[in-house]
C-alpha positions as CSV (number, residue, x, y, z in Angstrom):
1,M,119.0,-4.2,-220.3
2,R,119.7,-5.0,-216.7
3,L,115.9,-5.7,-216.0
4,L,115.7,-8.0,-219.1
5,L,118.8,-9.8,-218.1
6,A,117.8,-10.3,-214.5
7,A,114.3,-11.5,-215.5
8,S,115.8,-13.9,-218.2
9,A,118.3,-15.3,-215.8
10,L,115.8,-16.0,-213.1
11,L,113.4,-17.6,-215.6
12,V,115.8,-20.0,-217.2
13,F,117.4,-21.0,-213.9
14,A,114.0,-21.7,-212.2
15,F,112.6,-23.5,-215.2
16,C,115.6,-25.8,-215.7
17,F,115.5,-26.5,-211.9
18,V,111.8,-27.2,-211.9
19,R,112.1,-29.4,-215.0
20,V,114.3,-31.8,-212.9
21,F,111.8,-31.8,-210.1
22,I,109.0,-32.6,-212.5
23,V,110.9,-35.5,-214.0
24,A,111.6,-36.8,-210.5
25,S,108.1,-36.6,-209.6
26,L,106.6,-38.3,-212.7
27,E,107.4,-42.0,-212.6
28,L,108.8,-43.5,-215.7
29,V,106.0,-45.8,-216.2
30,D,103.5,-43.0,-216.4
31,F,105.8,-41.0,-218.7
32,S,106.4,-43.9,-221.0
33,A,102.6,-44.6,-221.3
34,I,102.0,-41.1,-222.5
35,V,104.9,-40.9,-225.0
36,E,104.5,-44.4,-226.5
37,R,100.9,-43.6,-227.6
38,L,102.1,-40.5,-229.5
39,W,105.4,-42.0,-230.8
40,D,104.1,-43.5,-234.0
41,K,102.6,-40.2,-235.1
42,W,105.1,-37.7,-233.7
43,G,108.3,-39.6,-233.3
44,K,109.8,-38.3,-236.6
45,F,110.0,-35.0,-235.0
46,S,112.3,-36.2,-232.3
47,A,116.1,-36.0,-232.7
48,V,116.6,-38.9,-230.3
49,P,115.4,-42.5,-230.2
50,L,112.6,-43.4,-227.9
51,S,114.9,-45.4,-225.6
52,H,116.8,-42.2,-224.8
53,L,113.7,-40.1,-224.5
54,L,112.4,-42.5,-221.8
55,S,115.6,-42.3,-219.8
56,Y,116.3,-39.8,-217.1
57,P,118.9,-37.8,-219.1
58,G,116.6,-37.8,-222.1
59,R,113.6,-36.5,-220.1
60,I,115.6,-33.8,-218.4
61,A,117.2,-32.7,-221.8
62,L,113.8,-31.8,-223.0
63,A,114.2,-28.5,-221.1
64,Y,116.6,-27.2,-223.7
65,D,114.0,-27.6,-226.4
66,E,111.1,-26.1,-224.3
67,P,109.8,-22.9,-225.9
68,I,110.1,-21.0,-222.6
69,V,114.0,-21.5,-222.6
70,V,114.6,-21.1,-226.4
71,F,112.3,-18.1,-226.6
72,T,113.9,-16.5,-223.5
73,I,117.4,-16.7,-225.1
74,S,116.0,-15.7,-228.6
75,I,114.2,-12.6,-227.0
76,F,117.3,-11.6,-225.3
77,A,119.5,-12.0,-228.3
78,I,117.0,-10.1,-230.6
79,A,116.5,-7.3,-228.1
80,R,120.2,-6.8,-227.7
81,G,121.1,-7.1,-231.4
82,S,118.3,-4.8,-232.6
83,D,119.3,-2.1,-230.2
84,A,123.0,-1.9,-231.4
85,V,122.5,0.6,-234.2
86,S,118.8,1.1,-235.1
87,G,117.8,1.3,-231.4
88,E,120.4,4.1,-230.8
89,L,119.2,5.9,-234.0
90,N,115.6,5.5,-233.1
91,R,116.1,7.1,-229.6
92,G,118.4,9.8,-231.0
93,T,121.3,8.8,-228.8
94,L,123.8,7.5,-231.4
95,E,124.9,11.0,-232.4
96,M,125.9,11.9,-228.9
97,L,127.6,8.5,-228.4
98,L,129.7,8.9,-231.5
99,A,130.6,12.5,-230.4
100,Q,132.8,10.9,-227.7
101,P,136.4,9.8,-228.6
102,V,135.3,6.4,-229.7
103,S,135.1,4.8,-233.1
104,R,132.0,3.3,-234.7
105,L,133.5,-0.1,-234.5
106,Q,134.3,0.3,-230.8
107,V,130.7,1.2,-230.1
108,L,129.4,-1.8,-232.1
109,Y,131.8,-4.4,-230.9
110,T,131.6,-3.4,-227.3
111,Q,127.9,-4.0,-227.4
112,A,128.5,-7.3,-229.2
113,L,131.0,-8.3,-226.4
114,V,128.5,-7.5,-223.7
115,T,125.7,-9.3,-225.5
116,V,127.7,-12.6,-225.9
117,A,128.9,-12.4,-222.2
118,C,125.3,-12.1,-221.2
119,L,124.2,-14.9,-223.4
120,A,127.0,-17.1,-221.8
121,L,125.7,-16.2,-218.4
122,L,122.1,-17.1,-219.2
123,C,123.1,-20.4,-220.9
124,G,125.4,-21.2,-217.9
125,L,122.4,-20.6,-215.6
126,T,120.4,-23.2,-217.6
127,W,123.0,-25.7,-216.8
128,A,123.3,-24.5,-213.3
129,G,119.5,-24.9,-212.7
130,T,119.7,-28.4,-214.1
131,T,122.8,-29.2,-211.9
132,V,121.1,-27.9,-208.7
133,G,118.1,-29.9,-209.6
134,I,120.0,-33.1,-210.1
135,Y,121.7,-32.7,-206.8
136,T,118.6,-31.8,-204.7
137,T,115.9,-34.1,-206.0
138,R,115.2,-37.8,-205.5
139,V,113.5,-40.4,-207.6
140,K,110.8,-42.9,-206.4
141,E,111.3,-46.3,-208.0
142,D,110.2,-49.9,-207.6
143,R,112.6,-51.9,-205.6
144,P,114.1,-54.7,-207.8
145,P,112.3,-58.0,-207.1
146,P,113.9,-60.8,-205.2
147,T,115.7,-63.4,-207.4
148,L,116.0,-67.1,-207.2
149,K,119.6,-68.2,-207.6
150,L,120.0,-71.6,-209.2
151,P,122.8,-73.8,-207.9
152,W,125.8,-74.3,-210.2
153,F,124.4,-71.5,-212.5
154,K,125.5,-67.9,-212.5
155,V,122.0,-66.6,-213.2
156,G,119.0,-65.6,-211.1
157,I,115.3,-65.8,-211.8
158,P,113.4,-62.7,-210.7
159,L,110.4,-63.7,-208.6
160,P,107.1,-61.7,-209.4
161,V,105.8,-59.4,-206.7
162,R,102.2,-58.2,-206.7
163,N,102.9,-54.9,-204.9
164,P,106.5,-53.9,-205.3
165,E,108.1,-51.9,-202.6
166,K,109.1,-48.3,-203.4
167,M,112.5,-46.9,-202.7
168,I,114.0,-43.4,-202.9
169,V,117.1,-42.9,-205.1
170,P,119.0,-39.6,-205.5
171,M,118.7,-38.3,-209.0
172,R,122.5,-37.9,-209.2
173,E,122.7,-41.6,-209.3
174,K,120.6,-41.7,-212.4
175,T,122.4,-39.1,-214.5
176,D,125.3,-36.7,-214.5
177,P,125.2,-33.0,-214.8
178,K,128.1,-32.9,-217.2
179,F,125.9,-34.5,-219.9
180,F,123.8,-31.3,-220.1
181,M,126.8,-29.1,-220.7
182,A,126.4,-30.0,-224.3
183,G,122.8,-28.6,-224.4
184,A,123.9,-25.4,-222.8
185,V,126.8,-24.9,-225.2
186,N,124.5,-25.5,-228.2
187,L,122.1,-23.0,-226.8
188,L,124.7,-20.4,-226.4
189,C,125.9,-21.0,-230.0
190,F,122.3,-20.5,-231.3
191,G,122.0,-17.3,-229.2
192,V,125.1,-15.9,-230.7
193,A,124.1,-16.6,-234.3
194,L,120.7,-14.9,-233.6
195,A,122.3,-11.9,-231.8
196,G,124.8,-11.5,-234.7
197,F,122.0,-11.6,-237.4
198,S,119.9,-9.1,-235.4
199,T,123.0,-6.8,-235.2
200,L,123.4,-7.0,-238.9
201,V,119.8,-6.1,-239.7
202,S,120.1,-3.2,-237.1
203,A,123.2,-2.0,-238.9
204,F,121.2,-1.4,-242.1
205,D,118.1,0.1,-240.5
206,R,117.2,3.2,-238.5
207,Y,113.9,2.1,-236.8
208,R,114.2,-0.5,-234.2
209,W,110.6,-1.8,-234.6
210,R,111.3,-2.6,-238.2
211,T,114.5,-4.4,-237.3
212,I,112.7,-6.5,-234.8
213,G,110.0,-7.3,-237.4
214,I,112.5,-8.4,-240.0
215,V,114.4,-10.6,-237.5
216,V,111.3,-12.1,-236.0
217,G,109.8,-12.8,-239.5
218,T,113.2,-14.6,-240.5
219,Y,113.1,-16.5,-237.2
220,V,109.5,-17.7,-237.9
221,L,110.5,-18.6,-241.5
222,M,113.4,-20.7,-240.3
223,L,111.2,-22.5,-237.7
224,V,108.6,-23.3,-240.4
225,L,111.3,-24.6,-242.7
226,K,112.6,-26.9,-240.0
227,I,109.1,-28.3,-239.2
228,L,108.1,-28.8,-242.8
229,G,111.4,-30.4,-243.7
230,A,111.0,-32.8,-240.7
231,A,107.3,-33.6,-241.4
232,I,107.5,-34.1,-245.2
233,D,110.1,-36.4,-246.7
234,E,109.9,-34.8,-250.2
235,V,111.0,-31.4,-248.9
236,D,113.5,-32.5,-246.2
237,W,116.1,-30.3,-247.9
238,M,114.3,-27.3,-246.4
239,Q,115.9,-28.1,-243.0
240,Q,119.3,-27.2,-244.4
241,L,118.0,-23.7,-244.9
242,S,117.2,-23.2,-241.1
243,L,119.4,-22.4,-238.2
244,F,117.3,-24.7,-236.1
245,T,118.8,-27.6,-237.9
246,A,122.1,-27.0,-236.1
247,Y,120.2,-26.6,-232.7
248,E,119.6,-30.0,-231.4
249,P,120.5,-30.1,-227.7
250,Q,118.6,-33.3,-227.1
251,R,120.7,-35.2,-229.6
252,F,124.0,-33.7,-228.4
253,I,123.1,-34.5,-224.7
254,S,122.3,-38.1,-225.8
255,I,125.7,-38.3,-227.6
256,A,127.4,-36.9,-224.3
257,A,125.7,-39.6,-222.3
258,H,126.1,-42.6,-224.5
259,E,129.0,-41.8,-227.0
260,P,131.3,-39.3,-225.2
261,A,134.0,-40.0,-227.7
262,Q,131.9,-38.2,-230.3
263,N,131.5,-34.9,-228.3
264,W,134.0,-33.2,-230.5
265,A,133.0,-34.7,-233.8
266,L,132.4,-32.5,-236.8
267,L,130.4,-35.2,-238.5
268,L,128.8,-38.4,-237.3
269,P,129.4,-41.4,-239.6
270,A,126.5,-42.7,-241.7
271,T,124.5,-45.6,-240.4
272,R,122.1,-48.1,-241.8
273,S,119.2,-45.9,-240.8
274,G,120.5,-42.7,-242.3
275,P,123.4,-40.7,-243.9
276,A,126.1,-38.8,-242.0
277,V,124.8,-35.9,-239.9
278,L,126.5,-33.0,-238.1
279,G,128.2,-33.8,-234.9
280,P,128.1,-31.4,-231.8
281,L,131.2,-29.6,-232.9
282,G,130.1,-29.3,-236.4
283,A,126.7,-27.8,-235.6
284,N,128.1,-25.4,-233.0
285,L,130.8,-24.2,-235.4
286,I,128.1,-23.4,-238.1
287,L,126.1,-21.3,-235.6
288,L,129.3,-19.5,-234.4
289,A,130.3,-18.9,-238.0
290,V,126.9,-17.4,-238.8
291,G,127.2,-15.1,-235.7
292,A,130.8,-14.1,-236.5
293,A,130.1,-13.4,-240.1
294,S,127.0,-11.4,-239.2
295,Y,129.0,-9.3,-236.7
296,L,131.7,-8.7,-239.2
297,A,129.3,-7.7,-241.9
298,A,127.5,-5.5,-239.4
299,G,130.8,-3.7,-238.6
300,I,131.5,-3.0,-242.4
301,V,128.0,-1.7,-242.9
302,F,128.0,0.5,-239.8
303,H,131.5,1.8,-240.6
304,K,130.6,2.9,-244.1
305,R,126.9,4.0,-243.9
306,D,125.8,7.5,-243.6
307,L,123.9,8.0,-240.5
308,P,120.6,9.9,-240.7
309,A,120.1,13.0,-238.5
310,P,118.2,12.2,-235.3
311,L,114.5,12.9,-235.4
């Protein structure tokens, strides 16, 4: 576990730091030219409007939806959860472990506590990587054009400049690291839900490879349900069957940046463009509830089941 934890920690920290560096290196004009061409076709898959996506917080927030970050947390959660019972049984070490003066629940929930603590560390490192990137990178922008001030009027008319002068601006003046805490917390809650479900499947099984197969198959199914529900209006109800519906770090970072009063909202009110949707607190509570219920059910199953003899 130590090697997996160290590799995962280094990967998520480095990736989130490099993400800020890439955002600072790619000028907004170039990025908007790419996104605007694809928006008409792929915009419905985005949880945030185009205006936020083209801002510095929106571009940095994409890191929390990148497969390399989500899959790293997912792999760690599945690896730890699947090892809780079926992994020990598969290796033949569970009988020796339970021969010590500890209960089954102590064995299970000690592992759960370590798993959640490690997930908190990894998700904290994603935010730390983003924060270090914000405080160490600079953005190249066009200097604002000179303006012509009209007498007796409090307005200015910008004068066109053929070759605008470039200026260097610290990234910390363009965004605030506290916005991205919402993405890291949402990522942690998703990891807890996945680790709890993996532990529940592990509590029923005796072979770790089969546990991993069941969990990964369910993971892929939830991902497909989320994509199909977002792509096809007639089956948008499918999104409600997927844990990925409650994992929307980009949207929650956008709320933290533009509507901080809604950071603790269970539900966001309906608007002209759509019905009421889950707020940051509501989505995170759903994920935590799935994780807690799974761990509770895993404890009941593991406490009552007959353990097979080691092979």
